[in-house]
C-alpha positions in Angstrom: 31.2 10.7 17.4 30.6 12.0 14.1 27.5 13.6 13.0 25.4 11.1 10.9 24.9 12.3 7.2 22.6 10.0 6.4 19.5 11.1 4.2 15.8 9.7 5.2 13.0 10.3 2.4 10.0 10.4 2.9 7.3 10.1 -0.3 3.5 10.3 0.2 1.4 8.5 -2.6 -2.0 9.3 -3.8 -4.5 6.4 -2.8 -4.6 5.0 -6.2 -1.6 3.5 -5.5 -3.5 0.7 -3.9 -4.4 -0.6 -7.2 -0.8 -2.4 -7.1 -2.2 -5.6 -6.2 -4.6 -6.0 -8.8 -1.4 -4.8 -11.3 1.1 -7.5 -10.0 -2.3 -10.0 -10.3 -2.6 -9.2 -14.0 0.9 -9.5 -14.7 0.9 -13.2 -12.9 -2.7 -14.3 -15.3 -0.9 -12.9 -18.4 2.4 -14.9 -17.7 0.5 -17.8 -17.1 -1.8 -17.3 -20.3 1.4 -16.8 -22.2 3.0 -19.9 -21.5 1.1 -23.0 -21.9 3.6 -25.4 -20.3 2.9 -23.3 -16.8 -0.6 -23.2 -17.5 -0.9 -26.8 -18.0 0.9 -27.6 -15.0 -1.6 -25.5 -12.6 -4.4 -27.5 -14.6 -3.2 -30.3 -13.8 -2.4 -29.8 -10.4 -5.6 -28.0 -9.8 -7.8 -30.7 -11.1 -9.5 -28.2 -13.5 -9.7 -27.9 -16.9 -8.8 -24.9 -19.2 -11.9 -23.3 -19.3 -12.9 -23.8 -15.4 -8.9 -22.0 -14.8 -9.6 -19.3 -16.7 -12.9 -18.9 -15.4 -11.6 -18.9 -11.6 -8.6 -16.5 -12.5 -11.4 -13.9 -14.0 -13.7 -14.0 -11.3 -10.6 -13.6 -8.7 -9.6 -10.8 -10.7 -12.6 -9.1 -10.9 -12.9 -9.8 -6.8 -9.4 -8.1 -5.9 -11.1 -5.3 -8.7 -13.6 -4.5 -6.2 -11.4 -4.8 -3.1 -8.8 -2.1 -4.8 -11.3 0.1 -5.2 -13.2 -0.6 -1.6 -9.9 0.4 -0.3 -9.4 3.3 -2.2 -13.0 5.0 -1.7 -13.4 4.3 2.2 -11.5 3.9 5.6 -12.4 0.9 7.6 -11.5 0.8 11.2 -10.2 -2.6 12.4 -12.7 -2.7 15.1 -15.4 -2.3 12.7 -13.8 -5.1 10.0 -14.0 -7.6 12.8 -17.7 -6.7 13.5 -18.8 -6.8 9.7 -17.0 -9.6 9.0 -18.4 -11.5 12.0 -22.0 -10.6 11.3 -21.3 -11.8 7.7 -20.3 -15.0 8.9 -22.8 -15.5 11.0 -25.3 -14.9 8.2 -23.7 -17.4 6.2 -23.6 -20.4 8.5 -27.5 -19.6 9.5 -28.5 -19.6 6.0 -26.6 -22.4 4.8 -27.9 -24.4 8.4 -31.6 -23.3 7.2 -31.1 -24.7 3.9 -31.4 -21.4 2.2 -28.1 -21.3 0.9 -25.7 -23.9 -0.6 -22.5 -22.5 -0.1 -20.4 -25.2 -1.9 -22.9 -25.3 -4.6 -22.0 -21.4 -5.4 -18.5 -21.7 -5.1 -18.3 -25.0 -7.4 -20.3 -23.0 -9.8 -17.8 -20.5 -10.3 -15.6 -22.5 -12.7 -18.5 -23.1 -14.9 -19.4 -19.6 -15.3 -18.4 -17.4 -18.1 -16.1 -14.7 -16.6 -13.2 -15.7 -18.7 -11.5 -12.9 -19.7 -9.3 -12.3 -23.0 -6.1 -12.1 -23.2 -6.3 -8.4 -24.9 -8.0 -7.2 -22.1 -5.0 -8.0 -19.7 -2.6 -6.5 -22.0 -4.8 -3.0 -21.9 -5.2 -3.1 -18.2 -1.7 -4.1 -18.0 -0.9 -0.8 -20.1 -3.4 1.3 -18.4 -2.3 0.5 -14.4 1.7 0.8 -15.5 0.8 4.3 -16.8 -1.2 5.5 -13.6 1.3 3.9 -11.2 4.2 5.1 -12.9 2.9 8.7 -13.2 2.5 8.1 -9.2 5.8 7.3 -8.9 7.1 10.1 -11.1 5.2 12.5 -9.2 6.9 11.3 -5.8 10.1 12.5 -7.0 9.2 16.1 -6.9 7.0 15.8 -3.9 8.8 14.8 -0.7 9.8 15.4 2.6 13.7 14.8 3.7 15.5 14.4 6.7 19.4 15.4 6.4 21.7 16.3 9.5 19.8 18.6 11.3 17.5 19.9 8.9 14.2 19.2 7.7 13.4 19.6 3.9 10.4 19.9 2.1 10.4 19.5 -1.5 8.1 20.7 -4.2 8.3 21.3 -7.8 10.8 19.8 -10.7 14.7 19.7 -9.2 13.2 21.2 -6.0 11.9 24.5 -7.4 9.9 25.1 -4.0 11.8 24.0 -0.8 11.0 24.7 2.7 13.5 24.3 5.6 12.9 23.4 8.9 15.4 22.6 12.0 14.9 19.2 13.7 15.0 19.8 17.1 11.8 19.2 19.2 10.0 17.7 16.1 7.1 15.4 16.9 6.5 12.7 14.6 3.4 10.4 15.0 2.8 7.3 13.0 -1.0 6.4 12.7 -2.7 3.3 10.6 -6.5 4.5 10.3 -7.6 2.0 7.7 -7.3 -1.6 8.1 -6.5 -2.7 4.6 -4.4 0.0 4.1 -2.1 -1.5 7.1 -1.9 -4.8 5.6 -1.2 -3.2 2.3 2.0 -2.0 4.3 1.3 1.9 4.4 0.5 4.4 7.2 -0.1 8.2 8.2 3.0 10.2 9.4 2.1 13.6 11.0 5.2 15.9 11.4 4.8 18.6 14.3 7.2 22.0 14.4 6.5 23.4 17.8 8.5 26.1 17.5 6.6 27.6 14.0 3.2 25.9 15.2 3.5 23.7 11.7 1.9 20.4 10.9 3.3 18.4 8.1 1.1 15.4 6.9 1.8 12.7 4.9 -1.3 10.2 4.6 -0.3 7.3 2.6 3.9 6.3 3.3 5.1 2.7 2.8 7.0 1.1 5.6 5.7 4.1 7.8 6.9 2.5 11.3 10.4 1.6 9.7 11.1 5.1 8.5 9.7 6.8 11.8 12.0 4.4 13.8 15.1 5.2 11.5 14.1 9.3 11.8 14.1 8.9 15.7 17.3 7.2 15.5 18.5 9.8 13.2 17.0 12.3 15.7 18.5 10.8 18.9 22.0 10.9 16.9 21.8 14.6 16.6 21.0 15.4 20.0 23.7 13.1 21.5 26.2 15.3 19.1 25.0 18.7 20.3 25.1 17.5 24.4 28.7 16.1 23.8 29.7 18.9 21.9 28.1 21.3 24.4 30.1 19.3 27.2 33.3 19.7 25.2 32.7 23.3 24.8 31.8 24.0 28.5 
């Protein structure tokens, strides 16, 4: 069997990358507001007038803003998330039962509140987020980890100015998803241990971490198979 030459690249992003759901939602709202036909279609479908729909979309934008900053600033384990969510639901049910809170009136009143955000605001936010996400994407082009044949490369700087090369033999790779929301957004933490040098390489925010670690395992297994077959032929 010939040795595989497939390259596997791991890029770790800053946690600020998690503003991307808000960035995508901003694009959708902008597109809706610039297109009268789609705006009218959704207004009729949801049974809302123009002002109510604007208020709902803006309120959801603010909620998404809170969630994005919450994900960036904290780490929430799945068990803690379930516990807190269960307590919040119980509290809402209890308050609604005793009549202290009318949940339906609160929800139905959101469309009547003046949450509407103007189109220039969405355009400004779109430009800011596009610049931030583009800068983070550009940064990952200069600092990444690459598996190539039987070598592991740690690249840093423009045009790979700083390079570190390690053998892939006996590598230990572990993938973790310590944060519930980050796992929902498709990222994980990858830790690479090089036992011969007692060195650790940690990549905190890697998209599709499980899939990439699976490819790395297949890559390393194929290299080990080639090594074994070649040693058997020489003996």
